[in-house]
All heavy atoms as an XYZ file, in Angstrom:
712
protein
N      13.335      8.620     10.201
C      14.498      7.818     10.471
C      15.200      7.397      9.182
O      16.389      7.566      9.047
C      14.087      6.585     11.260
C      15.224      5.667     11.552
S      14.630      4.301     12.541
C      15.864      3.138     12.163
N      14.437      6.839      8.210
C      15.051      6.405      6.963
C      15.501      7.587      6.123
O      16.426      7.461      5.333
C      14.076      5.539      6.162
C      13.846      4.209      6.796
C      12.618      3.889      7.338
C      14.859      3.291      6.871
C      12.405      2.670      7.932
C      14.659      2.056      7.458
C      13.429      1.743      7.993
N      14.849      8.715      6.281
C      15.241      9.892      5.522
C      16.673     10.286      5.868
O      17.426     10.745      5.035
C      14.286     11.045      5.795
C      14.506     12.220      4.890
C      13.410     13.209      5.067
N      12.212     12.646      4.459
C      11.454     13.276      3.611
N      11.722     14.510      3.289
N      10.403     12.729      3.097
N      17.055     10.110      7.127
C      18.424     10.422      7.534
C      19.407      9.382      7.011
O      20.544      9.704      6.723
C      18.516     10.491      9.053
C      17.929     11.776      9.595
C      18.136     11.848     11.076
N      16.804     11.867     11.664
C      16.482     11.382     12.829
N      17.392     10.822     13.576
N      15.257     11.458     13.272
N      18.967      8.114      6.899
C      19.860      7.058      6.441
C      20.149      7.164      4.947
O      21.265      6.928      4.519
C      19.261      5.686      6.744
C      19.121      5.322      8.214
C      18.403      3.994      8.352
C      20.492      5.256      8.868
N      19.132      7.494      4.165
C      19.290      7.583      2.717
C      19.060      9.038      2.315
O      17.933      9.491      2.182
C      18.305      6.652      1.991
C      18.495      5.225      2.475
C      18.495      6.743      0.495
C      17.462      4.267      1.980
N      20.148      9.731      2.099
C      20.050     11.164      1.829
C      19.803     11.476      0.359
O      19.285     12.525      0.035
C      21.313     11.863      2.307
C      21.468     11.758      3.801
C      22.684     12.483      4.271
C      22.920     12.121      5.701
N      22.877     13.086      6.653
N      20.169     10.559     -0.518
C      20.016     10.788     -1.946
C      18.562     10.543     -2.352
O      18.029      9.448     -2.170
C      20.952      9.865     -2.716
C      21.034     10.200     -4.185
O      20.483     11.240     -4.595
O      21.663      9.420     -4.918
N      17.936     11.547     -2.918
C      16.513     11.462     -3.287
C      16.268     10.404     -4.356
O      15.281      9.679     -4.312
C      16.027     12.825     -3.776
C      14.570     12.847     -4.132
C      14.134     14.202     -4.612
C      12.676     14.175     -5.006
N      12.235     15.432     -5.586
N      17.167     10.281     -5.325
C      16.974      9.300     -6.396
C      17.036      7.870     -5.855
O      16.327      6.996     -6.339
C      18.001      9.502     -7.504
O      19.306      9.270     -7.019
N      17.871      7.636     -4.848
C      17.938      6.302     -4.238
C      16.632      5.991     -3.517
O      16.096      4.887     -3.624
C      19.141      6.203     -3.277
C      19.121      4.891     -2.519
C      20.444      6.352     -4.039
N      16.098      6.968     -2.792
C      14.812      6.765     -2.107
C      13.701      6.476     -3.105
O      12.855      5.604     -2.883
C      14.459      7.992     -1.274
C      15.207      8.099      0.014
C      14.574      9.114      0.947
N      14.185     10.359      0.343
C      14.892     11.490      0.380
N      16.044     11.522      0.997
N      14.437     12.584     -0.186
N      13.689      7.189     -4.220
C      12.657      6.969     -5.235
C      12.799      5.585     -5.870
O      11.797      4.921     -6.142
C      12.724      8.055     -6.291
C      12.255      9.404     -5.802
C      12.466     10.515     -6.817
O      13.080     10.258     -7.870
O      12.007     11.638     -6.540
N      14.028      5.130     -6.086
C      14.247      3.795     -6.655
C      13.787      2.713     -5.688
O      13.191      1.719     -6.105
C      15.725      3.592     -6.983
O      16.119      4.449     -8.008
N      14.045      2.892     -4.413
C      13.603      1.917     -3.411
C      12.077      1.876     -3.354
O      11.473      0.807     -3.269
C      14.213      2.236     -2.036
C      15.713      1.965     -2.058
C      13.544      1.424     -0.933
C      16.441      2.421     -0.828
N      11.448      3.029     -3.425
C       9.983      3.073     -3.406
C       9.404      2.385     -4.643
O       8.428      1.625     -4.538
C       9.511      4.520     -3.329
N      10.002      2.619     -5.808
C       9.525      1.962     -7.029
C       9.720      0.454     -6.956
O       8.849     -0.310     -7.379
C      10.267      2.513     -8.248
O       9.963      3.862     -8.445
N      10.839      0.016     -6.413
C      11.107     -1.419     -6.315
C      10.143     -2.094     -5.345
O       9.757     -3.248     -5.555
C      12.549     -1.646     -5.875
N       9.749     -1.391     -4.310
C       8.824     -1.999     -3.352
C       7.424     -2.150     -3.932
O       6.650     -2.987     -3.477
C       8.775     -1.177     -2.071
O       8.217      0.089     -2.304
N       7.108     -1.385     -4.941
C       5.790     -1.452     -5.576
C       5.687     -2.641     -6.525
O       4.600     -3.136     -6.794
C       5.511     -0.111     -6.315
C       4.287     -0.193     -7.186
C       5.384      1.012     -5.323
N       6.831     -3.142     -6.990
C       6.837     -4.211     -7.992
C       6.075     -5.447     -7.506
O       5.189     -5.956     -8.193
C       8.290     -4.564     -8.396
C       8.339     -5.827     -9.218
C       8.919     -3.417     -9.153
N       6.394     -5.939     -6.342
C       5.707     -7.120     -5.816
C       4.246     -6.866     -5.538
O       3.392     -7.727     -5.763
N       3.958     -5.682     -5.064
C       2.576     -5.318     -4.778
C       1.737     -5.306     -6.053
O       0.583     -5.737     -6.046
C       2.542     -3.953     -4.092
C       1.238     -3.526     -3.470
C       0.820     -4.495     -2.384
C       1.382     -2.124     -2.901
N       2.313     -4.832     -7.159
C       1.600     -4.832     -8.441
C       1.215     -6.235     -8.875
O       0.089     -6.480     -9.303
C       2.465     -4.198     -9.534
C       2.418     -2.702     -9.524
O       1.488     -2.101     -9.021
N       3.438     -2.090    -10.076
N       2.159     -7.164     -8.767
C       1.900     -8.532     -9.206
C       0.810     -9.185     -8.370
O      -0.131     -9.777     -8.900
C       3.189     -9.349     -9.145
C       3.105    -10.782     -9.623
C       2.677    -10.850    -11.073
C       4.437    -11.467     -9.442
N       0.905     -9.055     -7.067
C      -0.063     -9.700     -6.175
C      -1.447     -9.067     -6.297
O      -2.459     -9.768     -6.380
C       0.451     -9.645     -4.718
C      -0.609    -10.114     -3.747
C       1.713    -10.477     -4.578
N      -1.506     -7.749     -6.329
C      -2.819     -7.089     -6.376
C      -3.548     -7.366     -7.685
O      -4.755     -7.610     -7.684
C      -2.676     -5.591     -6.134
O      -1.905     -4.997     -7.146
N      -2.830     -7.343     -8.811
C      -3.485     -7.631    -10.097
C      -4.003     -9.064    -10.132
O      -5.100     -9.327    -10.648
C      -2.515     -7.386    -11.245
N      -3.255     -9.989     -9.560
C      -3.690    -11.392     -9.519
C      -4.967    -11.539     -8.690
O      -5.918    -12.208     -9.109
C      -2.573    -12.279     -8.945
O      -1.410    -12.128     -9.759
C      -2.990    -13.725     -8.914
N      -4.998    -10.909     -7.524
C      -6.185    -11.022     -6.673
C      -7.395    -10.305     -7.271
O      -8.522    -10.770     -7.111
C      -5.896    -10.509     -5.266
C      -5.221    -11.530     -4.409
C      -3.937    -11.322     -3.942
C      -5.864    -12.706     -4.084
C      -3.311    -12.271     -3.167
C      -5.251    -13.670     -3.302
C      -3.967    -13.448     -2.844
N      -7.185     -9.202     -7.962
C      -8.305     -8.516     -8.614
C      -8.887     -9.406     -9.706
O     -10.112     -9.558     -9.812
C      -7.865     -7.144     -9.172
C      -8.896     -6.577    -10.122
C      -7.605     -6.170     -8.033
N      -8.031    -10.022    -10.514
C      -8.517    -10.946    -11.549
C      -9.243    -12.129    -10.953
O     -10.281    -12.563    -11.453
N      -8.706    -12.667     -9.858
C      -9.341    -13.794     -9.178
C     -10.716    -13.415     -8.646
O     -11.696    -14.157     -8.820
C      -8.439    -14.263     -8.034
C      -8.861    -15.492     -7.267
C      -8.774    -16.727     -8.158
C      -7.987    -15.665     -6.042
N     -10.822    -12.253     -8.024
C     -12.103    -11.821     -7.466
C     -13.136    -11.571     -8.561
O     -14.292    -11.994     -8.432
C     -11.920    -10.548     -6.635
C     -13.219    -10.005     -6.131
C     -13.889    -10.628     -5.095
C     -13.790     -8.883     -6.713
C     -15.111    -10.145     -4.639
C     -15.000     -8.384     -6.269
C     -15.666     -9.016     -5.229
N     -12.735    -10.910     -9.647
C     -13.681    -10.644    -10.743
C     -14.174    -11.956    -11.343
O     -15.377    -12.131    -11.591
C     -13.036     -9.741    -11.818
C     -12.835     -8.333    -11.267
C     -13.892     -9.701    -13.083
C     -12.035     -7.424    -12.173
N     -13.270    -12.900    -11.571
C     -13.667    -14.196    -12.118
C     -14.587    -14.956    -11.188
O     -15.579    -15.552    -11.616
N     -14.280    -14.945     -9.886
C     -15.127    -15.621     -8.901
C     -16.523    -15.006     -8.868
O     -17.524    -15.723     -8.860
C     -14.465    -15.521     -7.524
C     -15.314    -16.031     -6.410
C     -15.521    -17.321     -6.052
C     -16.071    -15.240     -5.497
N     -16.355    -17.391     -4.968
C     -16.720    -16.113     -4.606
C     -16.267    -13.866     -5.349
C     -17.535    -15.660     -3.599
C     -17.073    -13.422     -4.331
C     -17.705    -14.320     -3.468
N     -16.582    -13.674     -8.880
C     -17.874    -12.988     -8.825
C     -18.701    -13.265    -10.085
O     -19.906    -13.536     -9.999
C     -17.646    -11.486     -8.644
C     -18.915    -10.725     -8.495
C     -19.708    -10.644     -7.401
C     -19.559     -9.947     -9.505
N     -20.788     -9.863     -7.660
C     -20.726     -9.414     -8.960
C     -19.241     -9.644    -10.828
C     -21.585     -8.602     -9.675
C     -20.087     -8.838    -11.547
C     -21.257     -8.325    -10.962
N     -18.058    -13.208    -11.255
C     -18.788    -13.491    -12.491
C     -19.253    -14.951    -12.550
O     -20.350    -15.230    -13.046
C     -17.914    -13.154    -13.705
C     -17.732    -11.675    -14.012
C     -16.715    -11.490    -15.134
C     -19.055    -11.017    -14.371
N     -18.431    -15.851    -12.063
C     -18.841    -17.263    -12.019
C     -20.065    -17.470    -11.144
O     -20.958    -18.247    -11.478
C     -17.697    -18.149    -11.508
C     -16.829    -18.667    -12.624
O     -17.267    -18.643    -13.783
O     -15.710    -19.106    -12.323
N     -20.098    -16.809    -10.015
C     -21.274    -16.934     -9.134
C     -22.501    -16.318     -9.794
O     -23.607    -16.854     -9.696
C     -21.015    -16.241     -7.800
C     -20.106    -17.064     -6.906
C     -20.022    -16.536     -5.528
N     -21.362    -16.510     -4.941
C     -21.703    -15.762     -3.911
N     -20.825    -14.972     -3.356
N     -22.922    -15.776     -3.439
N     -22.322    -15.183    -10.462
C     -23.443    -14.468    -11.060
C     -23.993    -15.212    -12.279
O     -25.205    -15.337    -12.448
C     -22.991    -13.058    -11.428
C     -24.074    -12.185    -11.983
C     -25.337    -12.016    -11.516
C     -23.965    -11.346    -13.134
N     -26.016    -11.115    -12.282
C     -25.195    -10.679    -13.293
C     -22.946    -11.081    -14.029
C     -25.421     -9.777    -14.315
C     -23.170    -10.172    -15.033
C     -24.407     -9.535    -15.175
N     -23.083    -15.699    -13.133
C     -23.499    -16.334    -14.383
C     -23.544    -17.863    -14.309
O     -23.918    -18.507    -15.289
C     -22.555    -15.909    -15.518
C     -22.509    -14.401    -15.805
C     -21.417    -14.103    -16.805
C     -23.858    -13.914    -16.298
N     -23.146    -18.438    -13.170
C     -23.129    -19.879    -12.955
C     -22.332    -20.606    -14.050
O     -22.814    -21.526    -14.706
C     -24.559    -20.429    -12.884
C     -24.593    -21.801    -12.245
O     -23.707    -22.091    -11.410
O     -25.493    -22.584    -12.601
N     -21.093    -20.166    -14.228
C     -20.215    -20.738    -15.246
C     -18.967    -21.361    -14.629
O     -17.923    -21.430    -15.272
C     -19.778    -19.654    -16.240
O     -19.128    -18.610    -15.519
C     -20.926    -19.130    -17.031
N     -19.073    -21.820    -13.387
C     -17.895    -22.314    -12.654
C     -17.150    -23.362    -13.446
O     -17.787    -24.217    -14.041
C     -18.321    -22.883    -11.309
C     -18.808    -21.829    -10.374
C     -19.227    -22.429     -9.067
C     -19.814    -21.336     -8.198
N     -20.372    -21.806     -6.990
N     -15.879    -23.398    -13.439
C     -14.844    -22.468    -12.981
C     -14.221    -21.653    -14.100
O     -13.143    -21.085    -13.947
C     -13.789    -23.424    -12.403
C     -13.805    -24.578    -13.364
C     -15.275    -24.704    -13.751
N     -14.887    -21.567    -15.247
C     -14.237    -21.034    -16.445
C     -13.902    -19.555    -16.356
O     -12.793    -19.155    -16.751
C     -15.101    -21.332    -17.678
C     -15.292    -22.803    -17.806
C     -16.456    -23.496    -17.646
C     -14.270    -23.771    -18.031
N     -16.222    -24.838    -17.778
C     -14.883    -25.041    -18.018
C     -12.903    -23.701    -18.252
C     -14.170    -26.212    -18.221
C     -12.187    -24.869    -18.449
C     -12.833    -26.098    -18.427
N     -14.793    -18.735    -15.889
C     -14.483    -17.304    -15.808
C     -13.447    -17.019    -14.719
O     -12.607    -16.136    -14.879
C     -15.755    -16.488    -15.586
C     -16.697    -16.427    -16.785
C     -17.955    -15.647    -16.443
C     -16.011    -15.828    -17.987
N     -13.498    -17.790    -13.643
C     -12.488    -17.632    -12.597
C     -11.096    -17.909    -13.154
O     -10.169    -17.125    -12.943
C     -12.778    -18.568    -11.427
C     -11.793    -18.438    -10.270
C     -12.559    -18.257     -8.969
C     -10.909    -19.641    -10.190
N     -10.959    -18.995    -13.875
C      -9.657    -19.332    -14.460
C      -9.216    -18.305    -15.497
O      -8.049    -17.916    -15.545
C      -9.706    -20.726    -15.080
C      -9.883    -21.885    -14.100
C     -10.064    -23.194    -14.852
C      -8.714    -21.956    -13.142
N     -10.148    -17.862    -16.320
C      -9.830    -16.878    -17.355
C      -9.353    -15.573    -16.742
O      -8.309    -15.026    -17.140
C     -11.069    -16.623    -18.244
O     -11.482    -17.855    -18.824
C     -10.763    -15.617    -19.326
N     -10.091    -15.064    -15.769
C      -9.714    -13.790    -15.168
C      -8.488    -13.921    -14.258
O      -7.741    -12.957    -14.090
C     -10.895    -13.162    -14.430
C     -11.821    -12.438    -15.360
C     -12.889    -13.086    -15.944
C     -11.600    -11.099    -15.656
C     -13.724    -12.421    -16.815
C     -12.439    -10.429    -16.526
C     -13.499    -11.088    -17.116
N      -8.269    -15.108    -13.709
C      -7.043    -15.333    -12.947
C      -5.828    -15.216    -13.864
O      -4.848    -14.542    -13.540
C      -7.064    -16.706    -12.278
C      -5.798    -17.107    -11.520
C      -5.539    -16.153    -10.363
C      -5.918    -18.536    -11.030
N      -5.898    -15.842    -15.030
C      -4.794    -15.748    -15.995
C      -4.623    -14.303    -16.466
O      -3.494    -13.799    -16.557
C      -5.029    -16.706    -17.188
C      -4.036    -16.444    -18.303
C      -4.935    -18.146    -16.721
N      -5.727    -13.619    -16.740
C      -5.635    -12.212    -17.156
C      -5.030    -11.342    -16.054
O      -4.246    -10.426    -16.336
C      -7.015    -11.686    -17.553
C      -7.590    -12.225    -18.856
C      -9.013    -11.712    -19.063
C      -6.715    -11.850    -20.032
N      -5.365    -11.625    -14.814
C      -4.797    -10.875    -13.696
C      -3.298    -11.099    -13.565
O      -2.535    -10.163    -13.312
N      -2.873    -12.344    -13.752
C      -1.439    -12.645    -13.691
C      -0.699    -11.949    -14.825
O       0.375    -11.365    -14.615
C      -1.219    -14.177    -13.714
C      -1.740    -14.802    -12.419
C       0.251    -14.512    -13.928
C      -1.784    -16.316    -12.440
N      -1.265    -11.990    -16.022
C      -0.643    -11.311    -17.167
C      -0.561     -9.804    -16.919
O       0.476     -9.171    -17.168
C      -1.410    -11.624    -18.471
C      -0.964    -10.737    -19.613
C      -1.246    -13.087    -18.834
N      -1.628     -9.219    -16.400
C      -1.616     -7.780    -16.103
C      -0.593     -7.457    -15.019
O       0.099     -6.431    -15.089
C      -3.010     -7.331    -15.661
N      -0.466     -8.333    -14.035
C       0.526     -8.130    -12.989
C       1.935     -8.138    -13.542
O       2.757     -7.280    -13.192
N       2.244     -9.100    -14.414
C       3.575     -9.144    -15.015
C       3.820     -7.938    -15.917
O       4.936     -7.418    -15.970
C       3.782    -10.440    -15.791
C       4.250    -11.572    -14.928
C       3.407    -12.625    -14.639
C       5.521    -11.570    -14.384
C       3.814    -13.665    -13.834
C       5.950    -12.605    -13.578
C       5.097    -13.656    -13.300
N       2.779     -7.476    -16.606
C       2.939     -6.283    -17.429
C       3.275     -5.073    -16.558
O       4.164     -4.285    -16.886
C       1.665     -6.011    -18.225
C       1.759     -4.776    -19.098
C       0.400     -4.412    -19.674
C       0.433     -3.073    -20.339
N       0.470     -1.968    -19.400
N       2.581     -4.940    -15.432
C       2.866     -3.841    -14.510
C       4.282     -3.944    -13.945
O       4.963     -2.926    -13.774
C       1.853     -3.826    -13.368
C       0.477     -3.418    -13.823
O       0.312     -2.781    -14.852
N      -0.523     -3.790    -13.050
N       4.723     -5.167    -13.650
C       6.084     -5.361    -13.154
C       7.095     -4.920    -14.205
O       8.076     -4.229    -13.889
C       6.307     -6.839    -12.749
C       7.784     -7.136    -12.545
C       5.525     -7.164    -11.499
N       6.873     -5.293    -15.447
C       7.804     -4.904    -16.510
C       7.864     -3.388    -16.683
O       8.934     -2.822    -16.890
C       7.421     -5.573    -17.836
C       7.583     -7.083    -17.819
S       9.229     -7.646    -17.355
C      10.195     -6.988    -18.681
N       6.714     -2.726    -16.578
C       6.685     -1.264    -16.688
C       7.485     -0.633    -15.549
O       8.289      0.289    -15.774
C       5.219     -0.752    -16.695
C       5.166      0.750    -16.510
C       4.527     -1.159    -17.990
N       7.312     -1.129    -14.336
C       8.044     -0.583    -13.181
C       9.542     -0.842    -13.300
O      10.352      0.017    -12.973
C       7.513     -1.177    -11.872
C       6.166     -0.646    -11.471
C       6.188      0.841    -11.166
O       7.182      1.357    -10.621
O       5.193      1.496    -11.501
N       9.925     -2.037    -13.768
C      11.341     -2.356    -13.928
C      11.979     -1.453    -14.977
O      13.106     -0.977    -14.791
C      11.525     -3.853    -14.276
C      12.931     -4.152    -14.747
C      11.176     -4.709    -13.078
N      11.263     -1.187    -16.060
C      11.796     -0.274    -17.079
C      11.975      1.131    -16.520
O      12.945      1.814    -16.839
C      10.885     -0.257    -18.307
C      11.011     -1.505    -19.144
C      10.115     -1.457    -20.358
C      10.205     -2.764    -21.125
N       9.326     -2.784    -22.299
N      11.035      1.573    -15.685
C      11.174      2.887    -15.048
C      12.407      2.941    -14.160
O      13.151      3.916    -14.160
C       9.940      3.220    -14.204
C       8.737      3.640    -14.974
C       7.611      3.959    -13.997
C       6.305      4.210    -14.683
N       5.206      4.459    -13.726
N      12.625      1.869    -13.384
C      13.776      1.816    -12.489
C      15.071      1.804    -13.297
O      16.026      2.515    -12.961
C      13.691      0.581    -11.566
C      12.522      0.734    -10.599
C      14.988      0.377    -10.801
C      12.209     -0.526     -9.822
N      15.109      1.033    -14.387
C      16.304      0.980    -15.219
C      16.584      2.333    -15.859
O      17.732      2.763    -15.948
C      16.158     -0.083    -16.295
C      16.251     -1.490    -15.779
C      15.998     -2.526    -16.852
O      15.427     -2.228    -17.907
N      16.410     -3.757    -16.590
N      15.529      3.008    -16.309
C      15.703      4.327    -16.928
C      16.231      5.328    -15.904
O      17.123      6.116    -16.200
C      14.368      4.799    -17.503
C      14.456      6.048    -18.314
C      13.106      6.372    -18.927
C      13.168      7.631    -19.743
N      11.879      7.973    -20.319
N      15.685      5.285    -14.696
C      16.149      6.196    -13.644
C      17.594      5.890    -13.264
O      18.392      6.804    -13.033
C      15.251      6.094    -12.421
N      17.952      4.604    -13.229
C      19.317      4.218    -12.890
C      20.289      4.664    -13.979
O      21.390      5.129    -13.687
C      19.397      2.707    -12.681
C      20.748      2.258    -12.183
O      21.283      2.928    -11.263
O      21.277      1.251    -12.695
N      19.875      4.507    -15.238
C      20.741      4.930    -16.336
C      20.964      6.441    -16.313
O      22.084      6.909    -16.520
C      20.136      4.507    -17.674
N      19.915      7.196    -16.048
C      20.084      8.649    -15.994
C      20.908      9.055    -14.775
O      21.686     10.005    -14.832
C      18.731      9.357    -15.976
O      18.049      9.092    -14.772
N      20.791      8.303    -13.683
C      21.591      8.574    -12.486
C      23.070      8.304    -12.765
O      23.933      9.069    -12.358
C      21.102      7.725    -11.315
C      21.861      7.935    -10.054
N      21.800      9.115     -9.352
C      22.714      7.128     -9.370
C      22.575      9.028     -8.290
N      23.136      7.823     -8.281
N      23.378      7.225    -13.504
C      24.761      6.923    -13.849
C      25.323      7.951    -14.817
O      26.485      8.301    -14.737
C      24.877      5.522    -14.429
C      24.767      4.437    -13.388
C      24.946      3.056    -13.973
O      25.150      2.904    -15.177
N      24.858      2.043    -13.125
N      24.492      8.435    -15.751
C      24.943      9.477    -16.671
C      25.276     10.763    -15.926
O      26.238     11.454    -16.250
C      23.877      9.755    -17.738
C      23.749      8.614    -18.733
O      24.672      7.761    -18.793
O      22.720      8.565    -19.428
N      24.473     11.072    -14.913
C      24.735     12.278    -14.118
C      26.029     12.154    -13.324
O      26.740     13.131    -13.127
C      23.578     12.547    -13.143
C      22.308     12.969    -13.865
O      22.399     13.325    -15.066
O      21.222     12.896    -13.238
N      26.329     10.924    -12.869
C      27.544     10.698    -12.089
C      28.782     10.588    -12.962
O      29.890     10.644    -12.474
C      27.419      9.417    -11.256
C      26.453      9.574    -10.085
O      26.108     10.733     -9.778
O      26.050      8.553     -9.518
N      28.583     10.389    -14.261
C      29.715     10.309    -15.162
C      30.189      8.894    -15.410
O      31.364      8.667    -15.625
N      29.303      7.928    -15.363
C      29.693      6.572    -15.716
C      29.414      5.565    -14.640
O      28.355      5.533    -14.057
N      30.446      4.748    -14.382
C      30.313      3.618    -13.458
C      30.135      4.060    -12.029
O      30.589      5.117    -11.611
C      31.578      2.769    -13.525
C      31.343      1.418    -14.181
O      30.162      1.067    -14.339
O      32.323      0.763    -14.513
N      29.441      3.193    -11.260
C      29.290      3.446     -9.830
C      30.533      3.020     -9.055
O      30.740      3.430     -7.929
C      28.078      2.677     -9.270
C      26.772      3.342     -9.657
O      26.815      4.537     -9.995
O      25.736      2.668     -9.612
N      31.366      2.139     -9.665
C      32.547      1.634     -8.971
C      33.623      2.713     -8.921
O      33.820      3.465     -9.860
C      33.096      0.392     -9.677
C      32.161     -0.783     -9.612
C      32.757     -1.993    -10.288
O      33.990     -2.051    -10.421
O      31.987     -2.862    -10.677
N      34.329      2.740     -7.825
C      35.422      3.683     -7.635
C      36.733      2.987     -7.966
O      36.949      1.847     -7.604
C      35.482      4.198     -6.194
C      34.196      4.824     -5.728
C      33.983      6.149     -6.379
C      32.685      6.752     -5.836
N      32.207      7.841     -6.576
N      37.634      3.677     -8.649
C      38.945      3.097     -8.998
C      39.946      3.315     -7.913
O      39.967      4.254     -7.232
C      39.479      3.709    -10.291
O      38.586      3.440    -11.330
């Protein structure tokens, strides 16, 4: 159904990349939280490792978001170059 609505392949790829951005941030945060929680239980260091790995997970999530945004910007710039400039019609 959506394939018929969006015929341009580059637009579909940009939408797919943009949808991954939020998922990257949330998943990295939860992975850091889980690792910290598990290490705290194992080493009995509550709550220090949980907090440390939570912060590391958030930082990794933002790093992944920045990488995805740069990819989207690069793809958009190359798409505009292929079209010959601005997306606006005169």
